C-alpha positions, 0 to 999 in steps of 0.5 A: 455524583459517582466516580464516572460522571454522566452526560446528565451530570454535565448538563446539570453543571452547565445548566443546559438540557441533555440534548444540548450537551449531545449537540455540543459533543457531536459538533452541531452548529445550532449551539451558541458560542456561549452555551458551547463554552459552558458545556466544554468547561463542565466537561473539562471540570468533571473529566467527562468521557463520552460513550464513543460506542453509543455515539457511533450507534447514533451517528452511524460512524465509528471514526475507524478505518481498516487497512488490509495489507499483505505483510506488514513485516516488509519495510516498504509497507511500514512506511505506507501504513505509518503515513496513513495512520498519521494522516487519519489520526490528524483527521480524527480517525483510528486505523485498524491494521490487519494482514491478508497474507495474499490469501483470497479466503482471508480477504473475503473474511476480512471484508465481512469482519469490516462490515460487522465492525462497522468501519467507516472505510477501508484501504486495501490490496487484493491478491487477484484482480481477476478473481470473480468472487473477490471482485463481486464481494468488493463491488457489493461492499457498502463501505468506501474502499480505496485500493492500494496499487490495484486498478480493479474493480474500476469503480473504486478509488485507487492510488497506484504506482508507475511501475511500468515507467520504473522497469522500462527505465531499468531495462533501458539502463541495462541495455545501455550497458550492453546487456541483452539477456535480462531476467525480470522476476515479479509477481502473478500477472493478475496483480497490477504491479506485476503486469505493469512491470512486465509491460514496461520490460517489453516496451523497453525491449521493443523500443530498442529493437531487441528480440523478445526472446532475449528477455526472460520473465518469471512470474509467481510471487513478490517474496524473497523465497520466490526470488531465491528459487527463480534466481537459483534456477536461472543461474544454474542454466547453460545460458544464464542471464547477465542481469536480473531485475527483482520486481517485488518489495521483498524479493531483493534479499532472495535474489542476492542470497542466490547469487552469493550462494553460487559464488558469483559477484555483483556486478562482475558476473551479474548486474542487479536492479531492485524493483523497489528501493529499500534500506537493504538496497542502499546498504548492501555491498555493492549498493543496489540500483533501484526503482524508487517511489515514496511510500509516505506519499502513497499512504497519505494519498490513499487517506486523502482519496478516502476522506474525499470519498467520505465527504462525497459518496457520489463523486466521480471515481478518483485515480492517482498514479504516483511517479517512480524513478531509477536510482543508480548505484554500484550494482550494474556494469557491462556484461562479462565477456 
């Protein structure tokens, strides 16, 4: 017998047919407990490692799930990915992680790669929910997809966040302090997080009887660079906002940098609320009021929806929205006189 035992060696050691060893490896219930014990004992004794590639080809599964997110360097995404990886590992799957950089061509290419790699399922965000080509490609994908904080195409399972409630609470809180000129910075409205934040912002103003013109909405990105550029522009104008809501997971750093570059203080000159809580928000001086949700719950729920779909391809579409809450800290005060 050579250094690398084969399935035939296991069959000889256990005194069974090769097909019986294969059935034990693949978890078939047709094998008796006594035979299963003999085969497993032989596998352990010989230190046999089954050929996973060959198994995948026979069974049509790879026990691999692809996770495509826009930027893993953002701490909030790290929590989501960590939770998803742990849940998948506990269910016998391996996570394949990749980044999209919010580029449509990259997303389209990754979908083709996922099919070629024969992954069992995909968890992903997409850059533009209104893009016809991207939507068509996703709808034609023959592998289950769970959308992460996206709602289109509506035929797919999705876990989303209640951004509307979070920004509505933030806006009402600022109005309660006396602010009437509030700026919301967020991503392109073609993505769910952005248009839900905008909807919450407008709903809060309408409920409080404020004129829509008192609110300022700047859209275009979720990045720190976008936050810095738009905050700098707003603060250089003659009628600058007295409060800013940074509606993006990575945006807060850019907003804070712009405020301090202009020599302004928080909250003396301008109040700030982060649309996504983070270590930066909690540890900044002053600590930043923020909208919070659980990235861990988001990652775990995405995996649960995925496992449900793998277990029943024809079940109704699953949609789960996770709650958000406003965490008040030290970055908000009444507007300056």
